[in-house]
DRENZAKOL-858706 format. One line per 10 residues: number of its first residue (from 1); for each residue x, y, z of C-alpha. Coordinates in Angstrom, 1 decimal, always signed. Layout:
BEGIN
NUM> X Y Z | ...
***
This chain:
BEGIN
1> -42.7 +81.9 +58.7 | -40.3 +83.5 +61.3 | -37.3 +81.3 +60.9 | -36.8 +82.2 +57.2 | -37.2 +85.8 +58.4 | -34.1 +85.3 +60.5 | -32.1 +84.3 +57.4 | -33.5 +87.1 +55.4 | -32.7 +89.8 +58.0 | -29.1 +88.4 +58.2
11> -28.7 +88.4 +54.4 | -30.1 +91.9 +54.0 | -27.9 +93.5 +56.8 | -30.8 +94.6 +58.9 | -30.7 +95.4 +62.6 | -32.4 +92.6 +64.6 | -32.2 +90.5 +67.8 | -33.0 +86.8 +68.1 | -32.9 +84.9 +71.4 | -33.9 +81.7 +73.1
21> -34.4 +81.5 +76.8 | -32.8 +78.7 +78.9 | -34.7 +75.4 +78.8 | -37.2 +76.6 +76.2 | -37.8 +75.4 +72.7 | -39.2 +78.6 +71.1 | -37.0 +81.6 +70.1 | -38.0 +85.2 +69.7 | -37.1 +87.5 +66.8 | -37.3 +91.3 +67.1
31> -36.9 +93.4 +64.0 | -38.2 +96.7 +62.4 | -37.3 +98.3 +65.7 | -36.1 +101.8 +66.5 | -32.5 +101.8 +67.9 | -31.4 +104.0 +70.7 | -27.9 +104.5 +72.2 | -27.4 +105.6 +75.8 | -24.7 +105.7 +78.6 | -26.9 +105.6 +81.7
41> -28.6 +102.3 +82.6 | -31.4 +104.2 +84.4 | -32.6 +105.3 +81.0 | -33.9 +101.7 +80.7 | -36.4 +102.2 +83.5 | -39.8 +101.6 +81.9 | -38.4 +100.8 +78.5 | -39.2 +97.7 +76.4 | -37.0 +96.0 +73.8 | -33.7 +94.1 +73.4
51> -30.7 +95.5 +75.2 | -27.0 +95.0 +74.4 | -24.7 +96.8 +76.8 | -20.9 +97.0 +76.9 | -18.4 +96.2 +79.6 | -17.7 +99.9 +79.9 | -19.4 +102.9 +78.4 | -16.0 +104.7 +78.5 | -15.5 +103.1 +75.0 | -18.9 +102.0 +73.7
61> -22.6 +103.0 +74.3 | -25.4 +100.8 +75.4 | -28.0 +100.0 +72.7 | -31.7 +99.4 +72.9 | -33.7 +97.9 +70.1 | -37.1 +99.3 +71.1 | -40.0 +97.0 +70.5 | -40.9 +96.6 +66.8 | -42.1 +93.4 +65.2 | -41.6 +90.5 +67.6
71> -42.2 +86.9 +66.3 | -41.6 +83.5 +67.8 | -40.5 +80.2 +66.2 | -39.5 +76.7 +67.2 | -35.7 +77.1 +67.2 | -35.2 +73.5 +68.5 | -37.2 +72.0 +65.7 | -35.5 +74.0 +62.9 | -32.5 +72.2 +61.3 | -29.3 +74.3 +60.9
81> -27.5 +73.7 +57.6 | -24.4 +72.0 +58.8 | -22.9 +72.1 +55.3 | -22.3 +75.8 +55.8 | -19.7 +75.2 +58.6 | -16.6 +74.0 +56.7 | -14.2 +75.9 +58.9 | -11.5 +74.1 +60.8 | -9.7 +76.3 +63.3 | -6.9 +75.3 +65.7
91> -7.7 +75.5 +69.4 | -5.6 +77.9 +71.5 | -2.2 +76.6 +72.7 | -2.2 +74.4 +75.9 | +0.7 +76.5 +77.3 | +0.0 +80.1 +78.3 | +1.4 +82.4 +75.7 | +3.9 +85.2 +76.6 | +1.4 +88.1 +76.2 | -1.1 +86.5 +78.6
101> +1.7 +85.5 +81.1 | +2.9 +89.1 +81.1 | -0.5 +90.5 +81.9 | -1.1 +87.8 +84.4 | +2.0 +88.7 +86.4 | +1.0 +92.4 +86.3 | -2.4 +91.7 +87.7 | -1.1 +89.3 +90.3 | +1.1 +92.2 +91.7 | -2.1 +94.2 +92.2
111> -3.7 +91.3 +94.0 | -0.7 +90.5 +96.2 | -0.3 +94.1 +97.2 | -4.0 +94.1 +98.3 | -4.9 +96.9 +95.9 | -7.5 +94.5 +94.6 | -9.1 +91.4 +96.1 | -10.0 +89.8 +92.7 | -9.7 +90.7 +89.1 | -11.0 +89.0 +85.9
121> -8.4 +88.7 +83.3 | -9.6 +87.9 +79.8 | -8.3 +87.6 +76.2 | -9.7 +87.8 +72.7 | -8.9 +85.3 +69.9 | -9.4 +86.3 +66.2 | -10.1 +83.9 +63.4 | -10.2 +84.8 +59.7 | -13.6 +83.8 +58.3 | -15.7 +85.0 +55.4
131> -19.5 +84.5 +55.0 | -20.0 +83.1 +58.5 | -23.5 +81.5 +58.5 | -24.7 +83.4 +61.7 | -28.4 +82.5 +61.3 | -27.6 +78.8 +61.1 | -25.1 +79.1 +63.9 | -27.8 +80.5 +66.1 | -30.0 +77.5 +65.4 | -27.1 +75.2 +66.1
141> -26.4 +76.9 +69.4 | -30.0 +76.5 +70.5 | -29.6 +72.7 +70.0 | -26.1 +72.4 +71.5 | -26.7 +74.5 +74.6 | -30.4 +74.1 +75.8 | -29.7 +75.4 +79.3 | -28.1 +78.6 +78.1 | -29.5 +82.0 +77.1 | -28.7 +81.9 +73.3
151> -28.8 +85.1 +71.3 | -27.8 +86.7 +68.0 | -28.0 +90.5 +67.7 | -26.9 +93.0 +65.1 | -27.1 +96.8 +65.2 | -25.3 +99.5 +63.4 | -23.9 +100.8 +66.8 | -22.6 +97.4 +68.1 | -21.9 +95.3 +65.1 | -23.0 +91.6 +65.3
161> -22.7 +89.5 +68.4 | -23.7 +86.0 +69.3 | -23.5 +84.2 +72.6 | -24.6 +81.2 +74.7 | -24.4 +82.6 +78.3 | -25.1 +80.7 +81.5 | -25.3 +83.7 +83.8 | -28.5 +85.7 +84.5 | -27.9 +89.3 +85.6 | -31.6 +90.2 +86.2
171> -34.7 +88.3 +85.3 | -38.3 +88.5 +86.4 | -42.0 +89.2 +85.8 | -44.4 +91.3 +87.9 | -43.1 +91.4 +91.5 | -40.9 +88.3 +91.3 | -37.3 +88.8 +90.3 | -34.0 +87.1 +90.6 | -30.2 +87.4 +90.0 | -27.3 +85.0 +90.6
181> -23.7 +84.8 +91.7 | -21.9 +82.6 +89.2 | -18.2 +82.4 +90.1 | -15.7 +79.5 +90.6 | -15.0 +77.2 +87.7 | -13.7 +73.6 +87.4 | -14.1 +70.5 +85.2 | -15.3 +68.3 +88.1 | -17.2 +68.6 +91.4 | -14.1 +67.8 +93.6
191> -12.0 +70.6 +92.1 | -15.0 +73.0 +92.2 | -15.1 +72.7 +96.0 | -11.5 +73.9 +96.5 | -10.7 +77.0 +98.6 | -10.0 +79.3 +95.7 | -13.4 +78.7 +94.1 | -15.3 +78.9 +97.4 | -13.7 +82.2 +98.3 | -14.3 +83.6 +94.8
201> -18.0 +82.6 +95.0 | -18.4 +84.1 +98.5 | -16.9 +87.4 +97.3 | -19.5 +87.7 +94.6 | -22.4 +86.6 +96.9 | -21.4 +89.3 +99.5 | -21.2 +91.9 +96.8 | -24.6 +91.2 +95.3 | -26.2 +91.0 +98.7 | -24.8 +94.4 +99.6
211> -25.9 +96.0 +96.3 | -29.4 +94.7 +96.6 | -29.5 +95.9 +100.3 | -28.4 +99.4 +99.1 | -31.7 +99.6 +97.2 | -33.7 +98.4 +100.2 | -34.1 +94.9 +98.7 | -33.9 +91.8 +101.0 | -33.4 +88.6 +98.9 | -33.8 +84.9 +99.6
221> -30.6 +83.1 +98.8 | -30.2 +79.5 +97.6 | -26.8 +78.0 +97.2 | -24.0 +77.7 +96.5 | -24.6 +74.7 +94.2 | -22.8 +73.2 +91.3 | -24.2 +73.9 +87.8 | -23.0 +72.8 +84.4 | -22.3 +75.4 +81.7 | -22.6 +73.1 +78.7
231> -19.0 +73.0 +77.6 | -17.6 +70.5 +80.0 | -17.3 +73.1 +82.8 | -18.9 +73.4 +86.2 | -19.5 +76.6 +88.2 | -20.6 +77.5 +91.7 | -23.9 +79.3 +91.7 | -26.0 +81.1 +94.3 | -29.5 +82.3 +93.4 | -31.1 +85.4 +94.8
241> -34.9 +85.8 +94.7 | -36.6 +89.1 +95.7 | -39.7 +91.2 +95.3 | -39.6 +94.3 +93.1 | -42.7 +96.4 +93.8 | -42.2 +98.4 +90.6 | -41.1 +96.5 +87.5 | -40.3 +99.9 +85.9 | -37.2 +100.0 +88.1 | -35.2 +97.4 +86.2
251> -32.7 +99.9 +84.9 | -31.9 +101.0 +88.5 | -31.3 +97.4 +89.5 | -29.0 +96.8 +86.5 | -27.0 +99.9 +87.4 | -26.5 +98.6 +91.0 | -25.3 +95.2 +89.8 | -23.2 +95.8 +86.7 | -20.3 +95.1 +86.6 | -20.4 +92.3 +89.2
261> -17.1 +90.9 +90.6 | -17.8 +87.8 +88.4 | -16.8 +89.8 +85.3 | -14.6 +92.7 +86.8 | -13.3 +92.0 +90.2 | -13.3 +93.6 +93.7 | -13.7 +96.4 +94.3 | -15.7 +96.4 +91.0 | -15.0 +99.9 +89.8 | -11.3 +99.8 +90.6
271> -11.1 +96.4 +89.0 | -12.9 +97.7 +85.9 | -10.4 +100.6 +85.6 | -7.4 +98.3 +86.0 | -8.8 +96.0 +83.3 | -9.3 +99.0 +80.9 | -5.8 +100.1 +81.6 | -3.8 +96.8 +81.5 | -5.8 +94.1 +79.7 | -4.3 +95.0 +76.4
281> -7.5 +94.9 +74.2 | -11.0 +96.2 +74.0 | -13.6 +94.0 +75.6 | -16.4 +95.9 +73.7 | -19.7 +94.1 +74.6 | -18.0 +91.0 +76.1 | -18.9 +90.9 +79.9 | -21.5 +93.6 +79.4 | -25.1 +92.3 +79.3 | -27.8 +91.4 +76.8
291> -31.4 +90.4 +76.8 | -35.1 +91.4 +76.7 | -36.6 +94.1 +78.8 | -40.4 +94.1 +79.3 | -41.8 +95.9 +82.3 | -45.3 +94.7 +81.3 | -44.2 +91.1 +81.1 | -41.1 +88.9 +81.3 | -37.6 +90.3 +81.3 | -34.4 +88.3 +81.0
301> -31.0 +90.1 +81.0 | -27.8 +88.0 +81.0 | -24.1 +88.6 +81.4 | -22.5 +88.5 +77.9 | -20.3 +85.5 +78.4 | -19.3 +82.7 +76.0 | -19.7 +85.1 +73.1 | -18.2 +86.3 +69.8 | -18.3 +89.3 +67.6 | -19.0 +88.5 +63.9
311> -17.4 +90.8 +61.3 | -17.5 +90.4 +57.5 | -14.1 +88.7 +57.4 | -13.4 +87.6 +61.0 | -14.7 +86.2 +64.2 | -13.5 +87.5 +67.5 | -14.0 +85.1 +70.4 | -13.6 +86.1 +74.1 | -12.9 +84.2 +77.4 | -11.6 +85.0 +80.8
321> -11.1 +83.8 +84.4 | -11.2 +85.3 +87.8 | -7.8 +85.7 +89.4 | -7.3 +85.6 +93.2 | -4.0 +86.0 +95.2 | -3.5 +82.2 +95.1 | -4.1 +81.8 +91.3 | -1.8 +79.8 +89.1 | -0.9 +80.9 +85.6 | -1.3 +77.6 +83.8
331> -4.6 +76.7 +85.7 | -6.1 +80.0 +84.8 | -5.1 +79.7 +81.1 | -6.6 +76.2 +80.9 | -9.8 +77.5 +82.4 | -9.9 +80.3 +79.9 | -9.4 +77.9 +77.0 | -12.1 +75.6 +78.4 | -14.6 +78.5 +78.3 | -13.6 +79.2 +74.7
341> -14.9 +75.8 +73.6 | -18.5 +77.0 +73.6 | -17.9 +79.3 +70.7 | -15.3 +77.1 +69.0 | -18.0 +74.4 +68.7 | -20.0 +76.8 +66.5 | -17.2 +77.6 +64.0
***
């Protein structure tokens, strides 16, 4: 039975990937797969398997678990063992700490000098934890976040990651594909419609539109609309639907889209360089992308948000927010903490 296989693979230290698509009850489990590392997304053209890709290959390679044994199981009907979650961790402080405030001020100088139009500032949070029940946490996440892409992936090259991301980077089957602009965050609809969020959403929309056009793709747009992310937060979302004559080209589309301004900033490459230079820690696979590639069937690749890295004696959680010239330190810190709640609910 596949679900006990998940626990066995975790206990035995094997490479594997488990994932559950948004609004579905069944999860998939890929194991006994060959693992490849790469630095060029176009290597993924025509490939099949589970992908976990970093924010920047300047520090980490992309990893593909090429198709091996792939099973499915009813994740929503499998009870997690809640007795394995005795951990009680403090939430982050409500006031922005000095290290975040210092980096915020540095980034705001770049924005106000017009070197950048937007930049995403993030932070990691480490919690000491031994014998974290990752397999049961995956099952719990499937129940808590039914509208998210939920995954648990471990490879020798990346270590172990788990996430519940609301953002699709590229998904489709046959000729029908889609992506989305997910930018602008608030706790209520009235705040979501403010000028800062609307401008942030429009910057991402225009970027995705131009990147698709550079590949000769004309997309139908739907939005912006308000969507819930499952942790008390709302986001602005615009969907892009387009035809892809050759499903073998997914790696080329990913290369055109990643990193979007929703996770880096604008201009994206300059923002990515500024993040690597000044953010003060290694994002690793946070704000990269994860998911299943299948040129012969259904593919779903998602931005690696609301995630954590699981080590033998620690859990590292990640969260960030998009800064614009009018951003306020305390508001951005509270947004970042709000996003952290998704993973905190699993520990």
